[in-house]
Each structure stands twice: as structure tokens, then as C-alpha cells.
N, C-alpha and C positions, 0 to 999 in steps of 0.2 A: 909589676906593684902589688904587693904584699894584699891577701885575703884573708879576713876573721869570719867564721861563723858564729851568730848569736843565736842561742837557745830558748831567746825570748825577743818578740816583736819590741823593737828600740822606740824610743819617744823623738820625733822630728829634732829635737836641739842633741841627741846622743848621736842620731844617726850622722848628722851633720858635722860633729867633732871630729868622727873617725873619718869622713868622705876627705873633709879639708884637710886632714895631715896625708890624705892621700893612701887611704887606705880601703880596699874592697869589702864589700860587705854582703855578707847570705844571711837572712834571716827565718827562723821560722820558732813554732811556740813548740816544745819539746814536751810540755804539760797540758793540761786543759783544766782549768778551773769552774766547777760549777758552787753557784753558792746553794744552800738548802735552805729550807722554811723552818726553822728552827723555833722552838716553843721556849719560853724561860716562864718561870713562877712569877716572879716580878717585875713591874715594871720599873723599880727605884732599883738602881744598884749603883753599891756604896763604891765597891773596889773592881775593877776590870783589869783581866791584863791580855795583853794583845802581844804576840810576836809576830804579827807580819800585815803586810798592806790589806790582804785579801779578808783577814778576819774582820779589819776596820769596815771595810766596804761593803760585807757582809752585815753590819749591823745598822750600816745607813739606810734612814727611810724608815727603821721600823721605831716604835714606841716604845723604846726604854731612855732614861734619863739614867746619865753615867756621873755620878759621882766626882772621883778619881780615879786616873790611868796610870798605869804600868807597862812600859812598851819598850820593844825591843828596836834599834833602828830608828835614822833623822827623818825617813820619808813617810815611816807610820805615824811619827809623832807631828809630825805635819799634818797631815792627814784629820788627827785625830782634832788636832787645835782649831782645823779649817770646820770641824762640825760641831765646835763651842765646846770639849770637851776640855778638863784640867789635868794636865801631864804632872804626875807627883815625881815619878822615877823613869830614867830613860838611859836603857843600857845598849851595848854593841852585840851582847848575845844573849841568849836566853839563859846561859848559865851565868853571865853574869848579872841578868836581871834578878834570877833566884838567888845568889848568895846575896844583894842586896837585901830583898825583901825577908830572907832569914836574917840577916842583921838587926834590921831597924823596924821591921812592921809585924811580928811574931803574934802579936795578938787579933792580927784582922782577919777577916774572911774574905774570901777571892774568889771572882768567878774569870775562869781562863776560858777565854775565847779562843779558838782553833780550827785548826782542819783536820782531817782523816787519818793524816801522814805527819804529822807533828811530834818533832823528835822529845827523845824521852829526860833531857838533861831537866827542864826547868820544875817537870812535876816531881820527880825523884827529889830534887833539892826540898822542895817545898813538904814532901812526905816525910822526908827523912827528918826535915825541922820540925815536924807535928804542926805543920801550917794547915788551916781548915781552908780548902776549898773546893772548888765545883766547876767540873769540865764543860763546856758549852760547844758542840761542835755546831760549827755553823757555816763551814764550805767542804766540799770534796774537790781532793788533787787524782788526776787519773793521769798517766803517763800517756805520750802521743808520739812512739817511736818512728822514725825515717831513717830510712839509709840512703847514706852519700857517696855516690862514686869516685866522686875528687877531694883531693884533703885541700887542706885550711894551713896557713901558716900559723893561726888561733882558735882557742874557740872560747865563748865566753860564755858562763856557768853564772846563774844567779840562784843556783838553791842545789841542795840534793838530788830532790826528783828529777830535776832535768839532768844531772850528770848519771842516773840508771835509768833514764828516756833515752837520750843517746846512745850509751855502752851496750844497751841490749842489740843495736844492728851494724853498730861503728866501733871502732880500735880510737883511742885519743894517741895519734898518731904525731903531734905539735903541742904548742906551748897551751896549758890550761889555765884561763884567766878565772879566777875565782871570786866572788864578792865578798866571801867571810869564811870563816876557819872550819865550819860545821862543810861548806860546801867542798872546800880543798879536801878536807879529810877523807869524803866522798871520790873524790877524783884522785887522791893518791891510790887509792886501788886499782888503778889503771894507768898510772903514768907518775914518775918524778918530776916532769917539765910544768911546773905548776907558779904561776906569778898568783898573789894575794890581794886583795885592793886594803891599803892602810884604812880605810873606814867605808865600809857596805856603803854602797849608795852608785 
């Protein structure tokens, strides 16, 4: 039976998909997420940017009114909708979202809710196009490296940070299944044997 390692604890339905396909599964959390007790000057925010579900979870339950959301990924969008937020734009990568904002929303001010290890593409595009934005750090990502003695037929990576964490103590000697192109870029520093999901999720 082929066995895969997931660098994130999977949801029961994801676990079932693999097990029903006759694939063995080992899972652990390669990264730790800690929500921070952040402060904002305003309770009402006109335009908010979210590039991860963790940022959405961090603002959940806070006394914030958000008018328009701009986000990356279907899961992030679904989480925002559940909270009653209105999604104006959704993209499959932060670079794509940055380009959409630069093309259509140049006059607006944005609050970018992010983690301490956020990628540079989106802020760089906004800065380049002179778009006014504030960055609010709402969670912290830390690596949780673990050594594995046995090999796997495949490894599932859900973020560039997970790749960094795994490769601190292990090599990638099997197929790296990556959730998106930015994760695949990080994995490409260690292997050419990469499969990227057609849609993040």
C-alpha cells in the first residue's frame, strides 16, 4: 500500500478520500499557528485583504465591521461568507489578487490582515502601484520540524512554511504534492518531482 505524509492534520473527509483510495496516511502539523491579540484604530473597515484562512480566523469574534473583502482561495472566501462578509474579489494567488486590485481599485485604502511570515508579492504590487494600504499582523507562524526515519511515496505540502519546516530535518525523496504555485516554488529548491493542485483546496 502506498503511504503519504501530510504536513497538516487533515479533515475527516480528506482523510477518508485517501484511505478509500487504498493510500496509507501519516499526518502531523509541520507549522504552528498562534493568533495574536492585535489592535486596530478603527472598528469599521472599508476594504480588507485576506490571503489565508488563518487571518480570517484571527479576526473572527473581534468587534470589527468589514464592508468589502478581497481574498485568496475558495476556502478563505467561504469562511468570510460564513461570517457575513461581502467578497468583492477572489483570486487563486496573492500575486493575482494584487494585480486585480492594481487594475480596478487604485483609489481605495486597504487593510491587509496577515501573518508574520506573509509573502512579499502582494505588498510589493500594491506599493509599486502606489495603492494606500496598512498591514495588520494578526497571527504568527512558527516551524515545527520533526525527523522521519521511514520514507513515503508522497508528501503533501500546504504552504511554503511547511516545506521549510519539513526540510529542516528531512530530504524530499518522493513526490511533493503542493497546494499551489508558491508552495511548489519552495519545494523546487529540494526536488523536481512536484505535482501542483489545479486549484488550491
